[in-house]
A tleap script that builds the chain and sets N, CA, C and O, in Angstrom:
source leaprc.protein.ff14SB
mol = sequence {
  NMET ALA PHE VAL TRP ASN THR ASN VAL VAL
  SER ALA TRP GLY ALA THR ASN ALA SER SER
  VAL THR TYR LEU THR PRO VAL VAL GLY VAL
  VAL PHE GLY VAL ILE PHE LEU GLY GLU HIE
  MET THR TRP SER GLU PRO ILE GLY ALA VAL
  LEU VAL VAL LEU GLY ILE VAL VAL SER GLN
  ARG ARG LEU LYS ARG LEU THR SER CARG
}
set mol.1.N position { 7.682 -2.737 -26.184 }
set mol.1.CA position { 6.712 -1.669 -26.217 }
set mol.1.C position { 6.856 -0.784 -24.974 }
set mol.1.O position { 6.766 0.441 -25.062 }
set mol.2.N position { 7.080 -1.412 -23.824 }
set mol.2.CA position { 7.257 -0.644 -22.590 }
set mol.2.C position { 8.515 0.217 -22.660 }
set mol.2.O position { 8.523 1.343 -22.162 }
set mol.3.N position { 9.573 -0.304 -23.272 }
set mol.3.CA position { 10.813 0.468 -23.408 }
set mol.3.C position { 10.591 1.712 -24.258 }
set mol.3.O position { 11.065 2.797 -23.922 }
set mol.4.N position { 9.872 1.548 -25.353 }
set mol.4.CA position { 9.591 2.681 -26.237 }
set mol.4.C position { 8.750 3.716 -25.503 }
set mol.4.O position { 9.010 4.915 -25.600 }
set mol.5.N position { 7.739 3.252 -24.768 }
set mol.5.CA position { 6.885 4.163 -24.008 }
set mol.5.C position { 7.699 4.907 -22.957 }
set mol.5.O position { 7.553 6.119 -22.795 }
set mol.6.N position { 8.565 4.176 -22.237 }
set mol.6.CA position { 9.383 4.801 -21.209 }
set mol.6.C position { 10.348 5.814 -21.817 }
set mol.6.O position { 10.565 6.882 -21.245 }
set mol.7.N position { 10.921 5.493 -22.955 }
set mol.7.CA position { 11.828 6.424 -23.632 }
set mol.7.C position { 11.095 7.693 -24.029 }
set mol.7.O position { 11.634 8.791 -23.882 }
set mol.8.N position { 9.888 7.560 -24.523 }
set mol.8.CA position { 9.094 8.742 -24.890 }
set mol.8.C position { 8.742 9.581 -23.663 }
set mol.8.O position { 8.778 10.810 -23.720 }
set mol.9.N position { 8.406 8.924 -22.561 }
set mol.9.CA position { 8.073 9.647 -21.335 }
set mol.9.C position { 9.300 10.382 -20.810 }
set mol.9.O position { 9.192 11.535 -20.393 }
set mol.10.N position { 10.469 9.734 -20.825 }
set mol.10.CA position { 11.691 10.382 -20.359 }
set mol.10.C position { 12.022 11.597 -21.213 }
set mol.10.O position { 12.392 12.647 -20.687 }
set mol.11.N position { 11.892 11.460 -22.515 }
set mol.11.CA position { 12.230 12.601 -23.374 }
set mol.11.C position { 11.219 13.735 -23.242 }
set mol.11.O position { 11.582 14.901 -23.394 }
set mol.12.N position { 9.963 13.414 -22.963 }
set mol.12.CA position { 8.942 14.455 -22.855 }
set mol.12.C position { 8.896 15.087 -21.464 }
set mol.12.O position { 8.748 16.304 -21.348 }
set mol.13.N position { 9.022 14.279 -20.406 }
set mol.13.CA position { 8.836 14.770 -19.041 }
set mol.13.C position { 10.126 14.961 -18.264 }
set mol.13.O position { 10.151 15.675 -17.261 }
set mol.14.N position { 11.201 14.324 -18.724 }
set mol.14.CA position { 12.444 14.336 -17.959 }
set mol.14.C position { 12.546 13.080 -17.108 }
set mol.14.O position { 11.549 12.401 -16.859 }
set mol.15.N position { 13.752 12.781 -16.668 }
set mol.15.CA position { 14.004 11.527 -15.956 }
set mol.15.C position { 13.310 11.453 -14.598 }
set mol.15.O position { 12.796 10.398 -14.225 }
set mol.16.N position { 13.289 12.549 -13.863 }
set mol.16.CA position { 12.677 12.529 -12.527 }
set mol.16.C position { 11.190 12.261 -12.611 }
set mol.16.O position { 10.673 11.423 -11.873 }
set mol.17.N position { 10.503 12.943 -13.483 }
set mol.17.CA position { 9.067 12.727 -13.633 }
set mol.17.C position { 8.770 11.351 -14.206 }
set mol.17.O position { 7.783 10.721 -13.827 }
set mol.18.N position { 9.602 10.886 -15.105 }
set mol.18.CA position { 9.378 9.571 -15.712 }
set mol.18.C position { 9.530 8.456 -14.688 }
set mol.18.O position { 8.841 7.439 -14.777 }
set mol.19.N position { 10.419 8.629 -13.719 }
set mol.19.CA position { 10.573 7.593 -12.702 }
set mol.19.C position { 9.320 7.446 -11.850 }
set mol.19.O position { 9.083 6.380 -11.280 }
set mol.20.N position { 8.525 8.486 -11.755 }
set mol.20.CA position { 7.278 8.422 -10.992 }
set mol.20.C position { 6.293 7.442 -11.606 }
set mol.20.O position { 5.463 6.871 -10.898 }
set mol.21.N position { 6.376 7.243 -12.901 }
set mol.21.CA position { 5.474 6.310 -13.579 }
set mol.21.C position { 5.650 4.906 -13.026 }
set mol.21.O position { 4.673 4.169 -12.892 }
set mol.22.N position { 6.890 4.520 -12.701 }
set mol.22.CA position { 7.130 3.169 -12.200 }
set mol.22.C position { 6.510 2.952 -10.832 }
set mol.22.O position { 6.158 1.822 -10.492 }
set mol.23.N position { 6.367 4.003 -10.040 }
set mol.23.CA position { 5.745 3.869 -8.730 }
set mol.23.C position { 4.234 3.690 -8.835 }
set mol.23.O position { 3.612 3.149 -7.920 }
set mol.24.N position { 3.647 4.126 -9.916 }
set mol.24.CA position { 2.205 3.987 -10.095 }
set mol.24.C position { 1.789 2.621 -10.638 }
set mol.24.O position { 0.607 2.281 -10.606 }
set mol.25.N position { 2.738 1.841 -11.134 }
set mol.25.CA position { 2.420 0.548 -11.733 }
set mol.25.C position { 1.671 -0.381 -10.773 }
set mol.25.O position { 0.668 -0.964 -11.183 }
set mol.26.N position { 2.103 -0.551 -9.517 }
set mol.26.CA position { 1.341 -1.411 -8.611 }
set mol.26.C position { -0.071 -0.893 -8.323 }
set mol.26.O position { -1.007 -1.678 -8.170 }
set mol.27.N position { -0.213 0.420 -8.253 }
set mol.27.CA position { -1.538 1.003 -8.008 }
set mol.27.C position { -2.477 0.674 -9.161 }
set mol.27.O position { -3.623 0.279 -8.947 }
set mol.28.N position { -1.987 0.838 -10.377 }
set mol.28.CA position { -2.790 0.518 -11.562 }
set mol.28.C position { -3.091 -0.971 -11.608 }
set mol.28.O position { -4.195 -1.369 -11.981 }
set mol.29.N position { -2.118 -1.802 -11.233 }
set mol.29.CA position { -2.329 -3.244 -11.209 }
set mol.29.C position { -3.433 -3.656 -10.249 }
set mol.29.O position { -4.246 -4.522 -10.573 }
set mol.30.N position { -3.470 -3.051 -9.081 }
set mol.30.CA position { -4.523 -3.358 -8.107 }
set mol.30.C position { -5.886 -2.913 -8.631 }
set mol.30.O position { -6.869 -3.647 -8.529 }
set mol.31.N position { -5.934 -1.706 -9.192 }
set mol.31.CA position { -7.207 -1.195 -9.728 }
set mol.31.C position { -7.721 -2.093 -10.846 }
set mol.31.O position { -8.905 -2.430 -10.879 }
set mol.32.N position { -6.833 -2.483 -11.764 }
set mol.32.CA position { -7.256 -3.380 -12.856 }
set mol.32.C position { -7.665 -4.741 -12.325 }
set mol.32.O position { -8.603 -5.343 -12.848 }
set mol.33.N position { -6.989 -5.240 -11.306 }
set mol.33.CA position { -7.368 -6.515 -10.712 }
set mol.33.C position { -8.764 -6.483 -10.121 }
set mol.33.O position { -9.527 -7.440 -10.252 }
set mol.34.N position { -9.091 -5.380 -9.472 }
set mol.34.CA position { -10.427 -5.233 -8.883 }
set mol.34.C position { -11.483 -5.101 -9.977 }
set mol.34.O position { -12.540 -5.728 -9.903 }
set mol.35.N position { -11.197 -4.288 -10.987 }
set mol.35.CA position { -12.183 -4.028 -12.040 }
set mol.35.C position { -12.372 -5.226 -12.961 }
set mol.35.O position { -13.503 -5.640 -13.212 }
set mol.36.N position { -11.282 -5.783 -13.464 }
set mol.36.CA position { -11.385 -6.797 -14.514 }
set mol.36.C position { -11.362 -8.238 -14.006 }
set mol.36.O position { -11.904 -9.128 -14.661 }
set mol.37.N position { -10.748 -8.479 -12.856 }
set mol.37.CA position { -10.631 -9.851 -12.363 }
set mol.37.C position { -11.519 -10.140 -11.164 }
set mol.37.O position { -11.589 -11.276 -10.696 }
set mol.38.N position { -12.194 -9.117 -10.668 }
set mol.38.CA position { -13.093 -9.308 -9.539 }
set mol.38.C position { -12.373 -9.574 -8.229 }
set mol.38.O position { -12.955 -10.160 -7.315 }
set mol.39.N position { -11.123 -9.157 -8.120 }
set mol.39.CA position { -10.380 -9.346 -6.881 }
set mol.39.C position { -10.935 -8.433 -5.797 }
set mol.39.O position { -11.510 -7.382 -6.081 }
set mol.40.N position { -10.753 -8.850 -4.559 }
set mol.40.CA position { -11.236 -8.056 -3.432 }
set mol.40.C position { -10.095 -7.216 -2.876 }
set mol.40.O position { -8.958 -7.676 -2.771 }
set mol.41.N position { -10.414 -5.996 -2.528 }
set mol.41.CA position { -9.419 -5.076 -2.010 }
set mol.41.C position { -9.489 -5.082 -0.484 }
set mol.41.O position { -10.575 -5.088 0.095 }
set mol.42.N position { -8.316 -5.079 0.164 }
set mol.42.CA position { -8.274 -4.971 1.616 }
set mol.42.C position { -8.108 -3.510 2.006 }
set mol.42.O position { -7.888 -2.656 1.146 }
set mol.43.N position { -8.210 -3.224 3.280 }
set mol.43.CA position { -8.139 -1.846 3.760 }
set mol.43.C position { -6.771 -1.221 3.514 }
set mol.43.O position { -6.668 -0.001 3.382 }
set mol.44.N position { -5.725 -2.031 3.450 }
set mol.44.CA position { -4.381 -1.479 3.326 }
set mol.44.C position { -4.046 -1.018 1.910 }
set mol.44.O position { -3.157 -0.184 1.733 }
set mol.45.N position { -4.725 -1.532 0.919 }
set mol.45.CA position { -4.399 -1.181 -0.462 }
set mol.45.C position { -4.736 0.266 -0.821 }
set mol.45.O position { -3.904 0.937 -1.431 }
set mol.46.N position { -5.914 0.775 -0.471 }
set mol.46.CA position { -6.151 2.204 -0.746 }
set mol.46.C position { -5.214 3.117 0.049 }
set mol.46.O position { -4.796 4.164 -0.447 }
set mol.47.N position { -4.889 2.725 1.269 }
set mol.47.CA position { -3.961 3.529 2.072 }
set mol.47.C position { -2.584 3.525 1.419 }
set mol.47.O position { -1.920 4.559 1.355 }
set mol.48.N position { -2.157 2.364 0.935 }
set mol.48.CA position { -0.881 2.283 0.231 }
set mol.48.C position { -0.870 3.120 -1.024 }
set mol.48.O position { 0.131 3.766 -1.331 }
set mol.49.N position { -1.981 3.119 -1.761 }
set mol.49.CA position { -2.065 3.927 -2.986 }
set mol.49.C position { -1.955 5.410 -2.661 }
set mol.49.O position { -1.281 6.154 -3.374 }
set mol.50.N position { -2.606 5.840 -1.601 }
set mol.50.CA position { -2.520 7.247 -1.197 }
set mol.50.C position { -1.082 7.595 -0.803 }
set mol.50.O position { -0.582 8.664 -1.155 }
set mol.51.N position { -0.422 6.698 -0.078 }
set mol.51.CA position { 0.968 6.951 0.309 }
set mol.51.C position { 1.891 7.025 -0.903 }
set mol.51.O position { 2.811 7.843 -0.933 }
set mol.52.N position { 1.655 6.184 -1.891 }
set mol.52.CA position { 2.464 6.225 -3.112 }
set mol.52.C position { 2.274 7.553 -3.830 }
set mol.52.O position { 3.249 8.186 -4.236 }
set mol.53.N position { 1.028 7.977 -3.987 }
set mol.53.CA position { 0.756 9.245 -4.684 }
set mol.53.C position { 1.314 10.419 -3.888 }
set mol.53.O position { 1.886 11.340 -4.472 }
set mol.54.N position { 1.160 10.404 -2.572 }
set mol.54.CA position { 1.740 11.481 -1.761 }
set mol.54.C position { 3.263 11.488 -1.857 }
set mol.54.O position { 3.875 12.556 -1.885 }
set mol.55.N position { 3.875 10.319 -1.906 }
set mol.55.CA position { 5.322 10.245 -2.072 }
set mol.55.C position { 5.775 10.849 -3.382 }
set mol.55.O position { 6.801 11.526 -3.442 }
set mol.56.N position { 5.011 10.606 -4.432 }
set mol.56.CA position { 5.338 11.197 -5.734 }
set mol.56.C position { 5.209 12.714 -5.676 }
set mol.56.O position { 6.069 13.435 -6.181 }
set mol.57.N position { 4.143 13.191 -5.066 }
set mol.57.CA position { 3.923 14.643 -4.964 }
set mol.57.C position { 5.039 15.294 -4.159 }
set mol.57.O position { 5.564 16.336 -4.552 }
set mol.58.N position { 5.403 14.688 -3.038 }
set mol.58.CA position { 6.452 15.258 -2.193 }
set mol.58.C position { 7.802 15.197 -2.896 }
set mol.58.O position { 8.574 16.154 -2.838 }
set mol.59.N position { 8.093 14.080 -3.563 }
set mol.59.CA position { 9.392 13.940 -4.210 }
set mol.59.C position { 9.570 14.913 -5.368 }
set mol.59.O position { 10.696 15.280 -5.704 }
set mol.60.N position { 8.498 15.321 -5.961 }
set mol.60.CA position { 8.582 16.287 -7.055 }
set mol.60.C position { 8.372 17.712 -6.573 }
set mol.60.O position { 8.285 18.640 -7.377 }
set mol.61.N position { 8.290 17.881 -5.270 }
set mol.61.CA position { 8.153 19.194 -4.631 }
set mol.61.C position { 6.920 19.959 -5.117 }
set mol.61.O position { 6.939 21.186 -5.214 }
set mol.62.N position { 5.884 19.243 -5.409 }
set mol.62.CA position { 4.654 19.907 -5.859 }
set mol.62.C position { 3.752 20.257 -4.699 }
set mol.62.O position { 2.806 21.029 -4.857 }
set mol.63.N position { 4.031 19.700 -3.534 }
set mol.63.CA position { 3.212 19.985 -2.361 }
set mol.63.C position { 3.329 21.450 -1.963 }
set mol.63.O position { 2.333 22.055 -1.568 }
set mol.64.N position { 4.511 22.030 -2.057 }
set mol.64.CA position { 4.688 23.449 -1.739 }
set mol.64.C position { 3.861 24.323 -2.673 }
set mol.64.O position { 3.240 25.298 -2.250 }
set mol.65.N position { 3.864 23.958 -3.939 }
set mol.65.CA position { 3.115 24.753 -4.928 }
set mol.65.C position { 1.622 24.683 -4.667 }
set mol.65.O position { 0.915 25.671 -4.860 }
set mol.66.N position { 1.130 23.526 -4.229 }
set mol.66.CA position { -0.297 23.383 -3.975 }
set mol.66.C position { -0.724 24.146 -2.733 }
set mol.66.O position { -1.808 24.729 -2.708 }
set mol.67.N position { 0.120 24.150 -1.692 }
set mol.67.CA position { -0.266 24.808 -0.450 }
set mol.67.C position { 0.008 26.304 -0.471 }
set mol.67.O position { -0.570 27.038 0.331 }
set mol.68.N position { 0.872 26.778 -1.364 }
set mol.68.CA position { 1.196 28.215 -1.384 }
set mol.68.C position { 0.199 29.032 -2.199 }
set mol.68.O position { 0.300 30.258 -2.243 }
set mol.69.N position { -0.737 28.391 -2.826 }
set mol.69.CA position { -1.705 29.145 -3.650 }
set mol.69.C position { -2.737 29.820 -2.835 }
set mol.69.O position { -3.615 30.489 -3.381 }
savepdb mol mol.pdb
quit
């Protein structure tokens, strides 16, 4: 099922954008762990999530578009 989903994402968004989905998997895993399993979050996890999202934004060169408006 994951292969089919990834294939659809690659064909719709392109390979570069589709690779960004794999970087979000740990972030989603932590969020689901907190929500559904009652796990406790440490201070480093939200900071790591922000760094992952910023890395995706920078790697796709969307930061220039956001600041040039």
